[in-house]
C-alpha positions, 0 to 999 in steps of 0.5 A: 504680373506682367513683368515686361508689359504696359498698359495705357493710363487715361485721365479725363479732366476738365480741361484735357484728356491726359493720357500716358504708356506705362509699365507695371513698374510705374515706368512712364514710357509715354504721355500726351495732353489733349486740350477740350473745348470748353463745351463738351458732350458725351459724343465729343468726349468719346471721339477725344477719348478714342483718338488719344488711346489711338494716337499714343498706340501709334507713337509707342509703336514705333518703339515696338510697345504694344500696350495690353489694355487700357485704365481710365480715371474719370470723375464722379461715381463709376460701376468698377465692375462694369466700367460704367461711368454713372453720373453726375454730368461733370458739366458734360452733355449725357454724362450719365449712365455711359457704358464707358469701358465697354466703349473703349473696348469695342473702340479700341480692342483692348480689355478696358476698365474705368475708376474714379479719378481719385480713387486712381491718385489713391492707388498710384500713390499706395503702389508708387508714393507717398504711402508705399509700404502703408497699409491703412491710408486715406488719400485727399485730393485739395483741388477746385472741389475735395476728392479723395480715396481710402485704403483699408488694410490694402484693400481700394475702400469703395462703400455701398454703390461704390460710393465710399470716399467722397470725404469732401461732403462731410460736414465741417459747418452745418449752420452756413455755406449750401455746397453746388451738390446741395450739401450744408457746411460740407468740408468741400465748400469751405476748405476747397480751392474754390473757397480760398478764391470766395473767402479772399475776395470777401475779406477784401469787399469788406475792407471796401474794395473790390477786386478788378480781375478774380485771383486764383487759387495759386495767386493768393498763396503767392500773395500769402508768401510776401506782406498781403495780410489779407491773403496770409490770413485767408491761407491760414484760415484755410490751412485750419479748415483743411486740418480740422476736416483730416482730424475728422478722418483721423478720429474716425480711421486711424490711419497709418497715413494721410496723404494730401494732393491736388495743386494745393498740396504743393504749396509751400511748408508752412501751410503743410506745418500749419494744416498738421497742427490744425489736424492734430490738435483736433483728433484723439490722441491715440487715434493721432498718435501714429499718424502722419500728414506727408505731400503726394509724391506723383503730382498730375501723373498720379491718375494715370499712374493709378489707372495704368496699374488699375488696369493691369490688375484688373486684367490679371484677375486680381481685386484691388 
């Protein structure tokens, strides 16, 4: 399938549009990032997206490379058949029911395909990363929110209305925590990077102290590696909660491997060890006996690799 061809992979993030030209083998030929304004509209995002595509096409044309299609990773629910971004708006005005694949095709002349960003990361880790060679996979993106993707018998599981894989919205504590999505006690509310920042502030406030400037999740992790008892407590608590969510997935799906991506997965090995301990302690023995829990290999390039590969696969008439 297109052994010597290349495709454009795009990731529409909150703060930037990242773009790459990728070969079917996973080799990245070129990559760029285009910062976004804080206030975003549908027209602005589309204009920036088309500009980014035009820019990188011109760059690789100097090397004699002409991409054959475009794959785009976007947040939210996506009709992958039509490439329609259904919503929610993700902080972008009018970013619902956007026929994004059609718009990209009309503006660029290239076949265009659109998928959910967590699904694109899942595809990349399956094809090129930590889950290569496995057929039953769960990918969990630990970041500001928690996203995910599921591969069953080598195929991406989408569910009804392309809504499958929203692992961040499983409920792990019904007594507390209404999320911004209106769900009580969700995994995302209790175990995401946002949760770590909130819990650290709560713990500091409980001591009678105040935080002059809110810390980032990364800063709290860094403090936990030193002698900050509050940071250590919050990170340990988070690892246990992450593990409980994974335990639910293990007991339901009995996967071969769970791959942890997103910024939180880059924490040190002790954090991953605590997650494994919690996940295995809270899941059924027969379900957990074969499962591995591993850090993602591809980092921030996963959505670019996945979307480019997805585009070429769809162009070849294959399902994924």
